[in-house]
VEXTI-120047 format. One record per residue (C-alpha): residue in three letters; residue number from 1; x, y, z negated. Coordinates in Angstrom, 1 decimal, always signed. Last residue first. Layout:
% residues N
<residuo->ALA | num->NUM | xx->X | yy->Y | zz->Z>
...
This chain:
% residues 250
<residuo->VAL | num->250 | xx->+46.9 | yy->+7.0 | zz->+30.3>
<residuo->ALA | num->249 | xx->+49.1 | yy->+4.2 | zz->+28.9>
<residuo->GLN | num->248 | xx->+47.6 | yy->+1.1 | zz->+30.5>
<residuo->ALA | num->247 | xx->+48.7 | yy->-2.1 | zz->+28.7>
<residuo->THR | num->246 | xx->+45.3 | yy->-3.2 | zz->+27.6>
<residuo->PRO | num->245 | xx->+43.7 | yy->-2.7 | zz->+31.0>
<residuo->ARG | num->244 | xx->+41.2 | yy->+0.2 | zz->+30.7>
<residuo->ILE | num->243 | xx->+37.4 | yy->+0.4 | zz->+30.6>
<residuo->LEU | num->242 | xx->+35.6 | yy->+3.6 | zz->+29.8>
<residuo->MET | num->241 | xx->+31.8 | yy->+3.1 | zz->+29.6>
<residuo->ASP | num->240 | xx->+29.4 | yy->+6.1 | zz->+29.5>
<residuo->SER | num->239 | xx->+25.7 | yy->+6.6 | zz->+29.1>
<residuo->ILE | num->238 | xx->+24.4 | yy->+3.3 | zz->+27.9>
<residuo->ALA | num->237 | xx->+20.7 | yy->+3.8 | zz->+27.7>
<residuo->VAL | num->236 | xx->+18.6 | yy->+1.3 | zz->+25.7>
<residuo->HIS | num->235 | xx->+14.8 | yy->+1.7 | zz->+25.7>
<residuo->LYS | num->234 | xx->+14.5 | yy->+0.1 | zz->+29.1>
<residuo->PRO | num->233 | xx->+16.1 | yy->-3.2 | zz->+28.0>
<residuo->GLN | num->232 | xx->+19.8 | yy->-3.9 | zz->+28.8>
<residuo->ASP | num->231 | xx->+20.7 | yy->-6.4 | zz->+31.5>
<residuo->VAL | num->230 | xx->+21.8 | yy->-3.7 | zz->+34.0>
<residuo->VAL | num->229 | xx->+24.4 | yy->-2.4 | zz->+31.5>
<residuo->TYR | num->228 | xx->+25.8 | yy->-5.8 | zz->+30.8>
<residuo->ALA | num->227 | xx->+26.0 | yy->-6.6 | zz->+34.6>
<residuo->VAL | num->226 | xx->+28.0 | yy->-3.4 | zz->+35.0>
<residuo->ALA | num->225 | xx->+30.5 | yy->-4.5 | zz->+32.4>
<residuo->ASN | num->224 | xx->+30.7 | yy->-7.9 | zz->+34.1>
<residuo->ALA | num->223 | xx->+31.4 | yy->-6.1 | zz->+37.4>
<residuo->ILE | num->222 | xx->+34.2 | yy->-4.2 | zz->+35.8>
<residuo->ASP | num->221 | xx->+36.0 | yy->-7.3 | zz->+34.6>
<residuo->GLU | num->220 | xx->+35.1 | yy->-9.0 | zz->+37.9>
<residuo->PRO | num->219 | xx->+37.1 | yy->-6.4 | zz->+39.8>
<residuo->ASP | num->218 | xx->+40.2 | yy->-7.7 | zz->+38.0>
<residuo->LEU | num->217 | xx->+42.0 | yy->-5.3 | zz->+35.7>
<residuo->ALA | num->216 | xx->+45.5 | yy->-4.0 | zz->+36.2>
<residuo->THR | num->215 | xx->+48.3 | yy->-3.7 | zz->+33.7>
<residuo->MET | num->214 | xx->+47.5 | yy->-6.5 | zz->+31.2>
<residuo->ARG | num->213 | xx->+45.8 | yy->-8.6 | zz->+34.0>
<residuo->ARG | num->212 | xx->+49.0 | yy->-8.5 | zz->+36.1>
<residuo->GLN | num->211 | xx->+51.1 | yy->-9.8 | zz->+33.2>
<residuo->GLU | num->210 | xx->+48.7 | yy->-12.7 | zz->+32.8>
<residuo->PRO | num->209 | xx->+48.7 | yy->-13.5 | zz->+36.5>
<residuo->THR | num->208 | xx->+52.5 | yy->-13.8 | zz->+36.4>
<residuo->SER | num->207 | xx->+55.4 | yy->-12.0 | zz->+38.0>
<residuo->GLN | num->206 | xx->+54.0 | yy->-8.5 | zz->+38.3>
<residuo->GLN | num->205 | xx->+53.0 | yy->-7.5 | zz->+41.8>
<residuo->PHE | num->204 | xx->+50.0 | yy->-5.2 | zz->+41.1>
<residuo->VAL | num->203 | xx->+52.0 | yy->-2.7 | zz->+39.0>
<residuo->LYS | num->202 | xx->+54.8 | yy->-2.6 | zz->+41.6>
<residuo->ALA | num->201 | xx->+52.3 | yy->-2.0 | zz->+44.4>
<residuo->MET | num->200 | xx->+51.1 | yy->+1.1 | zz->+42.5>
<residuo->GLU | num->199 | xx->+54.6 | yy->+2.6 | zz->+42.5>
<residuo->GLU | num->198 | xx->+55.1 | yy->+1.8 | zz->+46.2>
<residuo->GLN | num->197 | xx->+51.7 | yy->+3.4 | zz->+47.0>
<residuo->ILE | num->196 | xx->+52.7 | yy->+6.5 | zz->+45.0>
<residuo->VAL | num->195 | xx->+55.9 | yy->+6.9 | zz->+47.1>
<residuo->PRO | num->194 | xx->+54.1 | yy->+6.2 | zz->+50.3>
<residuo->ASN | num->193 | xx->+51.4 | yy->+8.9 | zz->+49.8>
<residuo->ASP | num->192 | xx->+48.4 | yy->+7.7 | zz->+51.8>
<residuo->VAL | num->191 | xx->+46.4 | yy->+6.3 | zz->+48.8>
<residuo->THR | num->190 | xx->+43.3 | yy->+4.8 | zz->+50.4>
<residuo->LYS | num->189 | xx->+45.0 | yy->+1.3 | zz->+50.2>
<residuo->ALA | num->188 | xx->+44.9 | yy->+1.6 | zz->+46.4>
<residuo->LEU | num->187 | xx->+41.1 | yy->+1.5 | zz->+46.6>
<residuo->GLU | num->186 | xx->+41.4 | yy->-2.0 | zz->+48.0>
<residuo->THR | num->185 | xx->+41.1 | yy->-3.4 | zz->+44.5>
<residuo->SER | num->184 | xx->+43.3 | yy->-4.5 | zz->+41.5>
<residuo->VAL | num->183 | xx->+41.9 | yy->-2.2 | zz->+38.9>
<residuo->SER | num->182 | xx->+43.7 | yy->+0.5 | zz->+36.9>
<residuo->GLY | num->181 | xx->+41.4 | yy->+2.3 | zz->+34.5>
<residuo->PRO | num->180 | xx->+37.7 | yy->+2.0 | zz->+35.1>
<residuo->SER | num->179 | xx->+35.1 | yy->+4.6 | zz->+34.3>
<residuo->VAL | num->178 | xx->+31.5 | yy->+3.3 | zz->+34.4>
<residuo->ILE | num->177 | xx->+29.0 | yy->+6.2 | zz->+34.2>
<residuo->THR | num->176 | xx->+25.4 | yy->+5.2 | zz->+33.3>
<residuo->SER | num->175 | xx->+22.1 | yy->+6.9 | zz->+33.9>
<residuo->ARG | num->174 | xx->+18.6 | yy->+5.9 | zz->+32.7>
<residuo->ILE | num->173 | xx->+15.4 | yy->+7.0 | zz->+34.4>
<residuo->GLY | num->172 | xx->+12.4 | yy->+6.7 | zz->+32.0>
<residuo->HIS | num->171 | xx->+10.9 | yy->+9.9 | zz->+33.3>
<residuo->LEU | num->170 | xx->+11.7 | yy->+11.6 | zz->+30.0>
<residuo->ARG | num->169 | xx->+15.4 | yy->+10.9 | zz->+30.5>
<residuo->GLU | num->168 | xx->+15.4 | yy->+12.4 | zz->+34.0>
<residuo->GLU | num->167 | xx->+16.9 | yy->+15.9 | zz->+33.5>
<residuo->GLN | num->166 | xx->+19.3 | yy->+15.1 | zz->+30.7>
<residuo->ARG | num->165 | xx->+20.6 | yy->+11.9 | zz->+32.2>
<residuo->LEU | num->164 | xx->+20.9 | yy->+13.5 | zz->+35.7>
<residuo->GLY | num->163 | xx->+22.9 | yy->+16.4 | zz->+34.2>
<residuo->GLU | num->162 | xx->+25.2 | yy->+13.9 | zz->+32.5>
<residuo->MET | num->161 | xx->+25.6 | yy->+12.1 | zz->+35.9>
<residuo->ILE | num->160 | xx->+26.4 | yy->+15.3 | zz->+37.7>
<residuo->ALA | num->159 | xx->+29.0 | yy->+16.4 | zz->+35.1>
<residuo->ARG | num->158 | xx->+30.7 | yy->+13.0 | zz->+35.1>
<residuo->VAL | num->157 | xx->+30.7 | yy->+12.9 | zz->+38.9>
<residuo->ALA | num->156 | xx->+32.3 | yy->+16.4 | zz->+39.0>
<residuo->TYR | num->155 | xx->+35.1 | yy->+15.2 | zz->+36.6>
<residuo->LYS | num->154 | xx->+35.7 | yy->+12.4 | zz->+39.2>
<residuo->THR | num->153 | xx->+35.8 | yy->+14.7 | zz->+42.1>
<residuo->GLY | num->152 | xx->+38.2 | yy->+17.0 | zz->+40.3>
<residuo->ASN | num->151 | xx->+40.5 | yy->+14.2 | zz->+39.3>
<residuo->TYR | num->150 | xx->+40.7 | yy->+13.2 | zz->+43.0>
<residuo->VAL | num->149 | xx->+41.5 | yy->+16.8 | zz->+43.8>
<residuo->ALA | num->148 | xx->+44.2 | yy->+17.1 | zz->+41.1>
<residuo->SER | num->147 | xx->+45.8 | yy->+13.7 | zz->+41.7>
<residuo->GLU | num->146 | xx->+49.5 | yy->+14.4 | zz->+42.3>
<residuo->PRO | num->145 | xx->+50.0 | yy->+15.1 | zz->+38.6>
<residuo->TYR | num->144 | xx->+47.6 | yy->+13.9 | zz->+35.9>
<residuo->VAL | num->143 | xx->+44.2 | yy->+14.9 | zz->+34.6>
<residuo->VAL | num->142 | xx->+42.4 | yy->+12.7 | zz->+32.1>
<residuo->HIS | num->141 | xx->+38.7 | yy->+11.9 | zz->+31.7>
<residuo->GLY | num->140 | xx->+37.5 | yy->+11.7 | zz->+35.3>
<residuo->ALA | num->139 | xx->+40.8 | yy->+10.1 | zz->+36.3>
<residuo->VAL | num->138 | xx->+39.9 | yy->+7.3 | zz->+33.9>
<residuo->SER | num->137 | xx->+37.4 | yy->+6.7 | zz->+36.7>
<residuo->ASP | num->136 | xx->+33.8 | yy->+7.1 | zz->+37.9>
<residuo->THR | num->135 | xx->+31.7 | yy->+4.3 | zz->+39.3>
<residuo->THR | num->134 | xx->+28.1 | yy->+5.4 | zz->+39.2>
<residuo->ILE | num->133 | xx->+25.1 | yy->+3.7 | zz->+37.7>
<residuo->ILE | num->132 | xx->+21.5 | yy->+4.8 | zz->+38.3>
<residuo->LEU | num->131 | xx->+18.8 | yy->+2.9 | zz->+36.4>
<residuo->GLY | num->130 | xx->+15.1 | yy->+3.0 | zz->+37.0>
<residuo->ASP | num->129 | xx->+11.6 | yy->+4.1 | zz->+36.1>
<residuo->HIS | num->128 | xx->+8.1 | yy->+4.0 | zz->+37.5>
<residuo->GLN | num->127 | xx->+7.1 | yy->+6.5 | zz->+40.3>
<residuo->GLN | num->126 | xx->+10.2 | yy->+8.6 | zz->+39.4>
<residuo->MET | num->125 | xx->+12.3 | yy->+5.7 | zz->+40.7>
<residuo->ILE | num->124 | xx->+11.4 | yy->+6.1 | zz->+44.3>
<residuo->PRO | num->123 | xx->+11.6 | yy->+9.9 | zz->+44.5>
<residuo->LEU | num->122 | xx->+14.8 | yy->+9.7 | zz->+42.4>
<residuo->ALA | num->121 | xx->+16.7 | yy->+7.2 | zz->+44.5>
<residuo->ALA | num->120 | xx->+17.3 | yy->+9.3 | zz->+47.7>
<residuo->GLY | num->119 | xx->+18.6 | yy->+12.3 | zz->+45.9>
<residuo->ILE | num->118 | xx->+20.7 | yy->+10.2 | zz->+43.5>
<residuo->GLY | num->117 | xx->+22.3 | yy->+8.3 | zz->+46.4>
<residuo->TYR | num->116 | xx->+22.9 | yy->+11.4 | zz->+48.4>
<residuo->LEU | num->115 | xx->+24.5 | yy->+13.0 | zz->+45.3>
<residuo->VAL | num->114 | xx->+26.8 | yy->+10.1 | zz->+44.8>
<residuo->GLY | num->113 | xx->+28.0 | yy->+10.2 | zz->+48.4>
<residuo->MET | num->112 | xx->+28.3 | yy->+14.0 | zz->+48.1>
<residuo->VAL | num->111 | xx->+30.8 | yy->+13.6 | zz->+45.3>
<residuo->ASN | num->110 | xx->+33.2 | yy->+10.7 | zz->+45.9>
<residuo->VAL | num->109 | xx->+32.7 | yy->+10.3 | zz->+49.6>
<residuo->GLN | num->108 | xx->+32.3 | yy->+13.9 | zz->+50.8>
<residuo->LEU | num->107 | xx->+34.5 | yy->+15.5 | zz->+48.2>
<residuo->GLU | num->106 | xx->+37.3 | yy->+12.9 | zz->+48.8>
<residuo->LYS | num->105 | xx->+36.9 | yy->+13.3 | zz->+52.6>
<residuo->GLU | num->104 | xx->+37.2 | yy->+17.1 | zz->+52.4>
<residuo->TRP | num->103 | xx->+40.3 | yy->+16.8 | zz->+50.2>
<residuo->ASN | num->102 | xx->+41.9 | yy->+14.3 | zz->+52.6>
<residuo->ASP | num->101 | xx->+41.3 | yy->+16.6 | zz->+55.5>
<residuo->TYR | num->100 | xx->+42.7 | yy->+19.6 | zz->+53.6>
<residuo->LYS | num->99 | xx->+46.0 | yy->+18.0 | zz->+52.9>
<residuo->ALA | num->98 | xx->+47.6 | yy->+21.1 | zz->+51.5>
<residuo->ASP | num->97 | xx->+50.8 | yy->+19.4 | zz->+50.4>
<residuo->ALA | num->96 | xx->+51.2 | yy->+22.1 | zz->+47.7>
<residuo->LEU | num->95 | xx->+48.2 | yy->+20.5 | zz->+45.9>
<residuo->LYS | num->94 | xx->+50.3 | yy->+17.4 | zz->+45.4>
<residuo->GLU | num->93 | xx->+48.9 | yy->+14.2 | zz->+46.9>
<residuo->ARG | num->92 | xx->+46.7 | yy->+11.3 | zz->+46.2>
<residuo->PRO | num->91 | xx->+44.0 | yy->+9.8 | zz->+48.5>
<residuo->MET | num->90 | xx->+41.6 | yy->+8.0 | zz->+46.3>
<residuo->ILE | num->89 | xx->+38.4 | yy->+6.8 | zz->+48.0>
<residuo->GLY | num->88 | xx->+35.0 | yy->+5.9 | zz->+46.6>
<residuo->ALA | num->87 | xx->+31.8 | yy->+3.8 | zz->+47.0>
<residuo->ASN | num->86 | xx->+30.3 | yy->+2.6 | zz->+43.8>
<residuo->ASN | num->85 | xx->+26.9 | yy->+4.3 | zz->+43.4>
<residuo->PHE | num->84 | xx->+25.0 | yy->+1.4 | zz->+41.8>
<residuo->LEU | num->83 | xx->+21.3 | yy->+2.0 | zz->+42.2>
<residuo->VAL | num->82 | xx->+19.1 | yy->-0.1 | zz->+40.0>
<residuo->ASP | num->81 | xx->+15.3 | yy->-0.9 | zz->+40.0>
<residuo->LEU | num->80 | xx->+14.2 | yy->-0.2 | zz->+43.6>
<residuo->ARG | num->79 | xx->+10.8 | yy->-1.4 | zz->+44.6>
<residuo->GLY | num->78 | xx->+8.6 | yy->-3.3 | zz->+47.1>
<residuo->TYR | num->77 | xx->+11.1 | yy->-6.0 | zz->+47.8>
<residuo->ARG | num->76 | xx->+12.0 | yy->-5.7 | zz->+51.5>
<residuo->THR | num->75 | xx->+10.6 | yy->-2.3 | zz->+52.4>
<residuo->VAL | num->74 | xx->+11.6 | yy->-0.8 | zz->+49.0>
<residuo->ALA | num->73 | xx->+15.1 | yy->-2.2 | zz->+49.2>
<residuo->LEU | num->72 | xx->+15.5 | yy->-1.2 | zz->+52.8>
<residuo->ASP | num->71 | xx->+14.4 | yy->+2.4 | zz->+51.8>
<residuo->LEU | num->70 | xx->+17.5 | yy->+2.5 | zz->+49.6>
<residuo->LEU | num->69 | xx->+19.8 | yy->+1.7 | zz->+52.5>
<residuo->ALA | num->68 | xx->+17.9 | yy->+4.1 | zz->+54.9>
<residuo->LYS | num->67 | xx->+18.3 | yy->+6.9 | zz->+52.4>
<residuo->VAL | num->66 | xx->+22.1 | yy->+6.3 | zz->+52.2>
<residuo->ASP | num->65 | xx->+22.4 | yy->+6.2 | zz->+56.0>
<residuo->ALA | num->64 | xx->+20.3 | yy->+9.4 | zz->+56.4>
<residuo->LYS | num->63 | xx->+22.5 | yy->+11.3 | zz->+54.0>
<residuo->LYS | num->62 | xx->+25.7 | yy->+10.4 | zz->+55.8>
<residuo->THR | num->61 | xx->+28.9 | yy->+10.6 | zz->+53.7>
<residuo->VAL | num->60 | xx->+27.8 | yy->+7.3 | zz->+52.2>
<residuo->ASP | num->59 | xx->+28.4 | yy->+5.5 | zz->+55.5>
<residuo->THR | num->58 | xx->+26.1 | yy->+2.5 | zz->+55.4>
<residuo->VAL | num->57 | xx->+25.9 | yy->-0.8 | zz->+57.4>
<residuo->GLN | num->56 | xx->+22.9 | yy->-2.6 | zz->+55.9>
<residuo->TYR | num->55 | xx->+22.9 | yy->-5.7 | zz->+53.7>
<residuo->SER | num->54 | xx->+20.6 | yy->-8.3 | zz->+52.1>
<residuo->ALA | num->53 | xx->+21.5 | yy->-10.7 | zz->+49.3>
<residuo->ASN | num->52 | xx->+19.3 | yy->-13.1 | zz->+47.2>
<residuo->PRO | num->51 | xx->+19.0 | yy->-15.5 | zz->+50.1>
<residuo->GLY | num->50 | xx->+22.7 | yy->-16.5 | zz->+50.0>
<residuo->ILE | num->49 | xx->+25.7 | yy->-15.0 | zz->+48.1>
<residuo->ALA | num->48 | xx->+28.3 | yy->-16.3 | zz->+50.5>
<residuo->LYS | num->47 | xx->+26.3 | yy->-15.2 | zz->+53.5>
<residuo->ALA | num->46 | xx->+25.8 | yy->-11.8 | zz->+52.0>
<residuo->ILE | num->45 | xx->+29.6 | yy->-11.5 | zz->+51.4>
<residuo->GLU | num->44 | xx->+30.5 | yy->-12.5 | zz->+55.0>
<residuo->GLN | num->43 | xx->+27.9 | yy->-10.3 | zz->+56.6>
<residuo->LEU | num->42 | xx->+29.0 | yy->-7.3 | zz->+54.5>
<residuo->LYS | num->41 | xx->+32.7 | yy->-8.0 | zz->+55.4>
<residuo->ASP | num->40 | xx->+31.8 | yy->-8.1 | zz->+59.1>
<residuo->GLU | num->39 | xx->+29.6 | yy->-5.0 | zz->+58.8>
<residuo->ARG | num->38 | xx->+32.4 | yy->-2.8 | zz->+57.4>
<residuo->ARG | num->37 | xx->+30.8 | yy->+0.6 | zz->+56.5>
<residuo->ALA | num->36 | xx->+29.3 | yy->-0.3 | zz->+53.2>
<residuo->GLY | num->35 | xx->+25.9 | yy->-1.1 | zz->+51.7>
<residuo->LEU | num->34 | xx->+24.7 | yy->-4.3 | zz->+50.0>
<residuo->ILE | num->33 | xx->+21.2 | yy->-4.9 | zz->+48.8>
<residuo->VAL | num->32 | xx->+21.1 | yy->-7.3 | zz->+45.9>
<residuo->LYS | num->31 | xx->+18.1 | yy->-9.3 | zz->+44.6>
<residuo->ALA | num->30 | xx->+19.0 | yy->-10.3 | zz->+41.0>
<residuo->GLY | num->29 | xx->+19.0 | yy->-13.9 | zz->+39.9>
<residuo->LYS | num->28 | xx->+22.0 | yy->-14.1 | zz->+37.6>
<residuo->ALA | num->27 | xx->+24.2 | yy->-15.3 | zz->+40.5>
<residuo->ALA | num->26 | xx->+23.0 | yy->-12.3 | zz->+42.4>
<residuo->LEU | num->25 | xx->+24.2 | yy->-10.0 | zz->+39.7>
<residuo->ILE | num->24 | xx->+27.7 | yy->-11.7 | zz->+39.6>
<residuo->LYS | num->23 | xx->+28.0 | yy->-11.7 | zz->+43.4>
<residuo->ALA | num->22 | xx->+26.9 | yy->-8.1 | zz->+43.9>
<residuo->THR | num->21 | xx->+29.2 | yy->-6.9 | zz->+41.1>
<residuo->ALA | num->20 | xx->+32.2 | yy->-8.7 | zz->+42.6>
<residuo->GLU | num->19 | xx->+31.6 | yy->-7.2 | zz->+46.0>
<residuo->GLY | num->18 | xx->+31.1 | yy->-3.7 | zz->+44.6>
<residuo->ILE | num->17 | xx->+34.1 | yy->-3.9 | zz->+42.3>
<residuo->GLY | num->16 | xx->+36.5 | yy->-4.9 | zz->+45.1>
<residuo->SER | num->15 | xx->+35.2 | yy->-5.4 | zz->+48.6>
<residuo->SER | num->14 | xx->+32.3 | yy->-4.8 | zz->+51.0>
<residuo->ALA | num->13 | xx->+29.9 | yy->-3.3 | zz->+48.5>
<residuo->GLY | num->12 | xx->+31.0 | yy->+0.3 | zz->+48.5>
<residuo->THR | num->11 | xx->+27.3 | yy->+1.0 | zz->+47.8>
<residuo->ILE | num->10 | xx->+25.2 | yy->-1.3 | zz->+45.7>
<residuo->VAL | num->9 | xx->+21.4 | yy->-1.5 | zz->+45.7>
<residuo->VAL | num->8 | xx->+19.8 | yy->-3.6 | zz->+43.0>
<residuo->VAL | num->7 | xx->+16.3 | yy->-5.1 | zz->+42.8>
<residuo->LYS | num->6 | xx->+15.7 | yy->-6.7 | zz->+39.4>
<residuo->ASP | num->5 | xx->+13.9 | yy->-9.8 | zz->+38.3>
<residuo->LYS | num->4 | xx->+16.8 | yy->-12.0 | zz->+37.4>
<residuo->ILE | num->3 | xx->+18.5 | yy->-9.1 | zz->+35.6>
<residuo->THR | num->2 | xx->+15.9 | yy->-9.2 | zz->+33.0>
<residuo->MET | num->1 | xx->+12.8 | yy->-7.0 | zz->+32.8>
């Protein structure tokens, strides 16, 4: 089955990587179902895409919301071929800051949101086959200061997705982790540390587009990688993709 024939659910679809992926897949003929919290953005993106796009307001920290989003795919198109767990947040702080609310939000969005997606997708996909893709991060491969909890959530995602691969491989269900380095998206806005925000802003404000691309990828760069994964035949499983801008050191 080519991209043209596939039904794809995308969380975190109201901006950045999720939005770019939805547009690229839909342009290739996929049916995309968009989930995010901001209805105005979802409406705008779905309208821009056209008849190949549907949406539903979704908070990935709510199990019922995630299940309803996947059920929409089945109700509307009769199946679910691909789930792209893309929603995520990145508050960054030192452990000594003891920002418990941030930590809980990170765990709920970055870990439980992924688990809710997997839990809702498997009963559907086990009836035939499917592909589950999750946005991880370089932060799931390398630990650095002022990011321990975020790192922890992304390492957890890697473990969960590897467990999924091992458990579901004989059911024909494939799993892929896409681990971006620095990408110019709204994720940076979820950083509530002003010093770190300023450092990140400097990266995204280089003098020319070419300089920016060397230090921060465009969302479309990651979306093209996701499209490549989606386009593979059923016997090809791409387990992990680590994608950095050329000039990124870590």
